[in-house]
PLY file of the C-alpha trace (Angstrom):
ply
format ascii 1.0
element vertex 194
property float x
property float y
property float z
element edge 193
property int vertex1
property int vertex2
end_header
89.09 50.61 131.68
90.22 49.25 134.99
88.10 49.50 138.14
90.58 51.82 139.87
90.67 54.19 136.88
86.87 54.12 136.68
86.55 54.87 140.40
89.10 57.69 140.30
87.49 59.30 137.23
83.87 58.39 137.90
82.51 61.94 137.77
84.20 62.63 134.42
83.05 59.29 133.01
79.45 59.96 134.07
79.66 63.38 132.40
80.83 61.66 129.21
77.85 59.29 129.44
75.57 62.33 129.88
77.09 63.74 126.66
76.11 60.52 124.80
79.58 58.99 124.90
80.04 55.40 125.88
79.15 52.77 126.86
82.15 52.05 129.05
83.36 48.59 130.01
84.84 48.34 133.50
87.35 45.59 134.26
88.53 44.15 137.55
91.64 41.97 137.45
91.39 42.00 133.64
87.86 40.52 133.82
84.76 42.39 132.58
82.78 43.46 135.66
80.29 46.10 134.52
79.14 48.18 131.59
78.16 51.80 132.19
75.30 52.97 129.96
73.05 56.05 129.90
70.15 55.86 132.34
67.72 56.69 129.52
69.05 53.67 127.62
68.52 51.48 130.70
64.94 52.78 130.98
64.33 52.03 127.30
65.60 48.48 127.73
63.38 48.06 130.81
60.33 48.95 128.71
61.44 46.54 125.97
62.00 43.79 128.55
58.47 44.32 129.91
57.01 44.17 126.39
58.88 40.92 125.72
57.59 39.48 129.02
54.07 40.25 127.85
54.75 38.42 124.58
56.23 35.51 126.54
52.95 35.30 128.43
51.29 34.64 125.07
53.93 31.94 124.30
55.74 34.17 121.81
59.48 33.98 122.37
61.16 35.89 119.55
64.52 35.33 121.25
64.39 31.75 119.92
64.69 32.98 116.33
67.95 32.60 114.43
66.89 35.08 111.76
64.14 37.47 110.69
62.14 34.78 108.90
62.00 32.76 112.10
60.74 35.76 114.09
57.72 36.01 111.83
56.93 32.29 112.19
57.20 32.55 115.98
54.97 35.64 116.12
52.38 34.00 113.85
52.26 31.04 116.24
53.64 28.61 113.67
56.38 27.55 116.07
55.34 26.66 119.58
58.11 26.86 122.17
58.85 23.83 124.32
58.59 24.09 128.09
62.38 23.93 128.38
62.73 26.81 125.88
60.21 28.85 127.84
62.05 28.08 131.07
65.41 29.04 129.58
64.26 32.39 128.21
61.44 33.48 130.48
63.55 34.27 133.52
64.16 37.52 135.35
66.79 39.70 133.77
69.00 42.31 135.39
67.48 45.19 133.44
64.00 44.19 134.59
64.92 44.68 138.23
64.43 47.89 140.10
67.40 50.13 139.37
68.81 51.24 142.71
70.35 54.69 142.67
73.51 55.85 144.38
75.23 59.22 144.37
78.57 59.52 142.60
80.45 60.36 145.82
79.04 57.29 147.59
79.68 55.14 144.53
83.33 56.22 144.46
83.77 55.41 148.16
82.07 52.02 147.84
83.09 51.22 144.27
84.21 47.64 144.97
80.89 46.93 146.73
78.94 48.55 143.88
80.76 46.35 141.35
80.06 43.28 143.51
76.33 44.13 143.55
76.28 44.67 139.80
78.19 41.39 139.38
75.36 39.44 141.02
72.72 41.04 138.80
71.72 44.16 140.71
72.09 47.19 138.42
73.06 50.50 140.02
72.12 53.92 138.70
74.48 56.82 139.33
73.01 60.15 140.38
74.59 63.56 140.04
72.98 66.92 140.64
69.72 65.17 141.51
69.55 63.54 138.05
69.73 59.86 137.15
72.55 59.80 134.61
74.16 56.40 134.13
73.47 52.77 134.99
75.93 49.96 135.68
74.89 46.53 134.41
76.68 43.20 134.02
78.54 42.67 130.73
76.49 39.53 130.02
73.29 41.56 130.41
74.65 44.22 128.06
75.44 41.51 125.50
71.91 40.10 125.87
70.39 43.53 125.29
72.52 44.12 122.21
71.45 40.73 120.83
67.80 41.83 121.23
68.38 44.78 118.89
67.45 42.79 115.78
64.23 41.63 117.43
63.35 45.18 118.49
64.04 46.37 114.93
61.89 43.59 113.44
58.90 44.51 115.60
59.33 48.22 114.89
59.52 47.54 111.15
56.24 45.63 111.49
54.50 48.39 113.44
55.13 47.61 117.12
57.59 49.74 119.05
58.50 47.51 121.99
59.98 50.48 123.85
56.74 52.46 123.74
53.90 49.92 123.66
51.36 48.96 126.29
50.25 45.41 127.03
46.87 46.09 125.41
48.47 47.61 122.31
50.77 44.56 122.01
47.77 42.25 122.18
45.88 44.28 119.55
48.95 44.37 117.30
49.39 40.61 117.60
45.72 39.99 116.82
45.94 42.18 113.69
49.27 40.67 112.61
48.04 37.09 112.92
44.82 37.97 111.08
46.90 39.28 108.18
45.80 42.87 108.72
48.29 45.67 108.69
48.62 46.61 112.36
47.17 50.05 113.15
50.48 51.20 114.65
52.24 50.59 111.32
49.55 52.55 109.45
49.85 55.46 111.90
53.63 55.49 111.48
53.31 55.38 107.70
50.84 58.31 107.59
53.06 60.36 109.91
56.00 60.03 107.51
53.93 60.79 104.39
0 1
1 2
2 3
3 4
4 5
5 6
6 7
7 8
8 9
9 10
10 11
11 12
12 13
13 14
14 15
15 16
16 17
17 18
18 19
19 20
20 21
21 22
22 23
23 24
24 25
25 26
26 27
27 28
28 29
29 30
30 31
31 32
32 33
33 34
34 35
35 36
36 37
37 38
38 39
39 40
40 41
41 42
42 43
43 44
44 45
45 46
46 47
47 48
48 49
49 50
50 51
51 52
52 53
53 54
54 55
55 56
56 57
57 58
58 59
59 60
60 61
61 62
62 63
63 64
64 65
65 66
66 67
67 68
68 69
69 70
70 71
71 72
72 73
73 74
74 75
75 76
76 77
77 78
78 79
79 80
80 81
81 82
82 83
83 84
84 85
85 86
86 87
87 88
88 89
89 90
90 91
91 92
92 93
93 94
94 95
95 96
96 97
97 98
98 99
99 100
100 101
101 102
102 103
103 104
104 105
105 106
106 107
107 108
108 109
109 110
110 111
111 112
112 113
113 114
114 115
115 116
116 117
117 118
118 119
119 120
120 121
121 122
122 123
123 124
124 125
125 126
126 127
127 128
128 129
129 130
130 131
131 132
132 133
133 134
134 135
135 136
136 137
137 138
138 139
139 140
140 141
141 142
142 143
143 144
144 145
145 146
146 147
147 148
148 149
149 150
150 151
151 152
152 153
153 154
154 155
155 156
156 157
157 158
158 159
159 160
160 161
161 162
162 163
163 164
164 165
165 166
166 167
167 168
168 169
169 170
170 171
171 172
172 173
173 174
174 175
175 176
176 177
177 178
178 179
179 180
180 181
181 182
182 183
183 184
184 185
185 186
186 187
187 188
188 189
189 190
190 191
191 192
192 193
């Protein structure tokens, strides 16, 4: 939808986001400017981004994989990333930044400014009724997050929920995985479903 339409209908659009509709792509001059997602989704991606940063600190860059088989080799340490690969991937991402909040009324009045801020990598979270409801992020950041979905699924299938893990739990999981032991998180998940 166009920026003017989004601004004029912002309250209704945010209500749709609250009802699990969306995401919504916002255009300005026929160019993608922002994607509006649920705030809870933005929070989830922040946790995943932090978990990936922790893995990066251990020289594990699953984003380099072109398929599931490559993810396993990277996690096992069979493929060491080059310094240029580390530099290209291990950079700050929009979703990892502090999400600044703004009320819907203020956002409508300053919508062009809000889109400009989002356009330079500063996500904005829309507030209504004292609740954080929706977050505006750049389209390229949204695309990056969607491309991480297969990585998130791979880790979850192997017993590590990147959206819910701690740094210590990630380290323990990695140690178990590399030692060929079934990670404790996977065993807990399996017994819970039995």
